[in-house]
Every structure is written in C-alpha cells, then in structure tokens.
C-alpha positions in Angstrom: 0.0 0.0 0.0 3.0 2.5 0.7 4.1 2.0 -3.2 0.7 2.7 -4.2 0.4 5.7 -2.0 3.9 6.9 -3.3 2.7 6.6 -6.7 0.0 8.9 -6.4 2.0 11.3 -4.4 4.1 11.6 -7.6 1.4 13.8 -9.1 1.3 16.8 -6.4 5.4 16.3 -6.3 5.5 17.0 -10.1 3.3 19.9 -9.4 5.4 21.6 -6.7 8.4 21.1 -9.1 6.8 23.0 -11.4 7.2 26.0 -9.0 10.7 25.8 -8.8 12.9 28.3 -10.9 15.0 25.7 -12.5 12.6 23.1 -13.4 10.1 23.6 -16.4 6.7 21.8 -17.0 7.6 18.7 -19.4 10.6 17.6 -16.9 8.4 17.3 -14.0 5.6 15.9 -16.1 8.3 13.3 -17.4 9.5 12.6 -14.1 5.9 11.8 -12.6 5.3 9.7 -15.7 8.2 7.3 -15.0 7.7 7.6 -11.3 4.0 7.2 -11.1 4.1 4.2 -13.3 6.9 2.5 -11.7 5.3 2.6 -8.2 2.1 1.8 -9.5 3.7 -1.2 -11.1 5.4 -2.3 -8.0 2.2 -1.8 -5.6 0.3 -3.8 -8.0 2.9 -6.8 -8.2 3.4 -6.3 -4.2 -0.4 -6.5 -3.8 -0.7 -9.9 -5.9 1.9 -11.3 -4.2 0.0 -10.4 -0.8 -3.1 -11.4 -1.7 -1.7 -14.7 -2.8 0.0 -15.3 0.6 -3.1 -14.1 2.2 -5.3 -16.6 0.7 -3.1 -19.5 2.2 -4.3 -18.6 5.9 -7.3 -19.5 7.6 -7.9 -15.8 8.9 -6.6 -13.9 5.8 -5.0 -11.2 7.7 -4.3 -7.9 5.2 -6.7 -9.1 2.4 -8.2 -5.7 2.5 -5.4 -4.1 2.5 -3.8 -5.8 -0.5 -7.1 -5.3 -2.0 -6.6 -1.6 -1.7 -3.2 -1.5 -2.4 -3.8 -3.1 -5.9 -6.7 -0.7 -6.3 -4.8 2.3 -5.7 -1.5 0.7 -7.5 -3.8 0.7 -10.6 -4.8 4.0 -10.1 -1.7 5.3 -9.6 0.0 3.3 -12.9 -3.3 4.5 -15.1 -2.6 7.9 -13.8 1.1 7.7 -14.9 0.9 6.4 -18.2 -1.5 9.0 -18.6 1.4 11.6 -17.6 3.4 9.9 -20.2 1.0 10.0 -23.0 0.3 13.7 -22.6 4.0 14.2 -22.9 4.1 12.2 -26.0 1.2 14.5 -27.3 2.8 17.7 -26.5 6.3 16.4 -28.0 4.5 15.7 -31.2 3.0 19.1 -30.9 6.5 20.9 -30.8 7.9 18.7 -33.3 5.2 19.6 -35.7 5.6 23.0 -35.3 
C-alpha cells in the first residue's frame, strides 16, 4: 500500500516541482510519468503477492489492505501512463511546429 500511495503522491510532487525556478513543466511531467508508472506497477505486483499469501491462511489477515493496495496501485499506474501519453502528445505538437 505504501508504493501505491507513493505513486499517487508523484502527481502533487510534480506540480510542486513546476513551482521551482530551474524545472520546467515537461521535465516535471516526465519525472511524474516514470515515477508514477513504476511505483504503481510495483504496488500492483506486491499486492498480488500479498493477496496470494493471505489466501493460504485461515484468518486471511491483510486481505483488505492488499485489495486497497492493488486498486490504488492501478490508479497510480493509469495516472502515470496518462501523464506519459500527454507528454508524448506535447512532444508531437512541438515537433510539428
């Protein structure tokens, strides 16, 4: 669940980075796209293994946390891929000028 929350926190971090004087918007979006996507992917993989481990026990401890981690990780992964797609379209627009 930690990696899922970190993947979602990459977006506000990128927005804060644009306020800095030496970082422009494409750099911040590029960093957010890579960080959000990778952290989201790691969160989904860790949640999958946690759910598999929880299924082997009788009391199923941590199953709800693994479920939340999976969904938040998927959300972070989708937002990271969306940021990468928007950066690609921005690059195409700059290239076509």
